[in-house]
C-alpha positions, 0 to 999 in steps of 0.5 A: 815544901817552904819550911819557914812558911809551914812554921808561921802556919803552925804558929799562927794557928797555935796562937789563935787557939791557945792565946784567944780562943781557949782564954776567951772561952775559959772566961765562960768557965767552958773548955773548947769543944774542939779537943787538942787531938782534933786541933792537932789533926787540923794544923796536920791537914792544913800543912798537909794541903800547904805543902802539897800546894807548894810542891806542885807550885814548883812543879808548874813553875820550874821554867820560870824558877830556873831564871828568877831563882836558879840556885833554888830549883830542885824539881827536874834536877834533885827530884825527879818530875814522877817523884814530885807528882807522888809527894803532891799526892800523897801530901793532899790526899792525906790532908783531905782525908784528915779534913773530912774526919774532923768535919764528921767529928764536929757533926757537920760533914759539909766542912770537910768539903773545904779541903779539896776545895782549896786543894783543887784551887792551889792546883789551878793557881799553880797551873793557870791563875798565877799567870794572870793579873791579880787572879792568883794573887787574890787566891794566894791571899784568900788561902793565907786569911783561910790559915786563921779563920779555919781554926775558929770555924771549927771550934764554932761548929764543935761547939754548936754540936754541945749546946749547953756549952754553946749557950754558956760562952755566947758572949765570948763567941761573939768577941772571938769571932771578931778577933778571927775576923779582923786577923783573917782579913789582916793576913788576907791583906798583907798576903795580898800586897806581898804577892803583888810585890813579888809578881814585880821581883819575878818579872824577868822569869815570868815573862820569858814563861809567858806569864800576864802578871800585872808587873808585866802587863801594866808595869812596875807603876801600877804594881807600886800603886796597888800595893800602896793602895792596899798598904793605906787600906791596912793602915786605916783598918789597923787605926780602927782596931787600935781605937777599939782596943783602946776603947776595951781597955786592951792598951797592951795590944794597942801600944804593941800594933802601934809600935811594932806594926804600924810603925813597919807599914809606914816604912813598907808604904814610904818604900813602896813609892821609892821601889824601881828595881827587882832587888827593891821588891824583894826587899819590900816582900820581905818586909810584908812578910815580917809585918805579917809575922809581927801582926801574928805575934800580937795574939799572944797579948790578948792571953796576957790581957785577960 
């Protein structure tokens, strides 16, 4: 289930809701149209589908995992293959049902299709896409970004269902939307870096299992080049965001990003060029996760700055 990752999902969606969405809407004396109960269900649905995705990934990865991380393999040892499939379907179907309920509750049922589409893509990622160059990496990165933006999507449609509220907070909606896009892009790019680095970390087991990842097809040099290129893009976009934050007097967020995030990004970039063995890439993937967590924690500073 990868409990630490699920806890990060809860933290991400909780901080975005309570430190960005709610405070900015409150500036217009309006409470979020997507109430606490609905938000709790959205978090639960996200966790169930993500947890199902992790389960099915372990199911399809059991061969490679026996080489890459033999001490962590549970599927086929402590848990039967049949039980794994049952857990997957229970979690995933429950998550999809909750998602459709939420879509109907904001009067836009088409939003419900996000959840089965994500579940299907996670299945195909585990069974096929993760074995190919970059396709699986990009797919997982999109899912990471979706964790942030889906909270804003449901709040936006909940507001649209209450026109009087929507009109009163149109200015706040625009600002919150841009912040949501910024964090979504940040999560996407950092997740993509981490996925590329993890391919190099898992190269031995992946090669034995017939995978065709970037590390296997093109070697570590390409992995370093692609990861470094994305890291430079993140540094540049973050610098642009910092400039805008400084212009709009969010100086606390500006300094936090400079000290806690940009510094780590430069450290990651420097060591990416030096990485040459499995242990190096394992270390770098953990640094990338730390940077993502540090970026997520910056959300609380918007609340303090308002």
